[in-house]
C-alpha positions, 0 to 999 in steps of 0.5 A: 348441808352434811346431810345432803353431801351424805346423802350425795355420796350414797347415791354416788355409791349406789350408782357405783355398785348398779354399774358393777352388778350390769359388768359383772352379771354377765361374767357370773352368769357365764362361770356358774352355768357352765359348771351345769346341765341343761336340767340344772340350767332350767331349774335355777338359772342364777344360783350355784348347784350341785354336782358340779359337771367339770366334764364340761370343761374338758369337752368344750377344751378338745373342741375348742383347742383348735379353735384357740390356735387359729386364733392365735395364728391370725390375731397375732400375725395381723397384730405384728404387722400392724405394728410394724407397718403402722410405725414405720407410717407414723414414724415417717408422717410425723418426722419428715415433709414431703410433697402431699404429705398433709393430703394424703395422711387427711385420705387416711384419717377419713377411712375412719369416717367409713362403717366397717360394713360398706367395705364388706362386699369390696373387700371380699371380692378383693380376698376372692379374686387373689384367691386368699378364701380359706387361708389364714392369709385371707383375714390377716391381710385386711386385718393389718391394712384396716387395724394401721389406720388408727395406729397410724394417726394416734401414734403419729401425734405421740412421735410428732410431740417428742422433743427434736434435740432427741433426734438430732443428737441421735443424728450427730452420733451416727444413727440412722432411721432405724437405730433411731426408731429403736433407741429412741422412738419405742422406749418412749412410746413403748406403753402406747405402743402396746396400747394400742396394739392390746386394743387391736388384738382384741378387736382381730380376736373377737371378730365374727363377721369376716372370718365367717364369711372367708374361713368355711373350712372348720379346720381354719375357723377362728374361736369366735366362729369355733364357738358358734357351731356349739349352736348348731346341735338339735340338742344344745348342751348349755354348760358345755357351750358356757365352758367354750366361752370361759376357755375362749376368754381365758387368753384374752384374761391372761393377756391383759393381765400381763400387761394391764399396766403399760395398758392404762399407761399409754392410755394415761400418756396418751391422753397427756399428749393429746 
């Protein structure tokens, strides 16, 4: 029996080790390749080779920094908009009763069942008719419209389970709706809001198809579209390209590292509340 237990433990450890290898190997490959030139990559794919070409990062940063700035503007503005409109809508659905409330809410939920690819054409036609192509708004507004759906669904459930006594006490103290949300709802749901915002930011930052359609001017391209330009040259400098990938991933690594505790806590709280 003890032998079977040890064997099972070793199997579990081996499976976990394999999962970790498959997860982190692409990152390892990207980093070591970013210090190579084409000849070094061709001669030795998987090991570090010398000399290390740090100049890849200098060249990549000078090209990527503009695209990083565009992504910060687009994703940052979209996340702020999702937070404002999503919080307001979730609060209303959770704490107020009005005619057609459930029907409207179910209508909003129904959008989660529509594949995003099916909305590309009508969304593009709408943006084009509004004259927003090749502006930041062509990405920001659609990201806000689509990103707040999941935000509303999850946050509405969480707010709905906050004890009504807290809201009643705040009203007795003379607090209005805005103060109630700032003083009662936001502190209690801060962690789950941070988690939702991080997920939304990651989705908008990594989106490729929509910015590729609407931001054709090089000066406005986001980082995912800008990195794609690395493959347009007749002779691709792979070390330079991988260095660009590393540089582009640094803001996300910093963002998630700084907010990892709130992110994990928000997911846990959401799971417990659900």
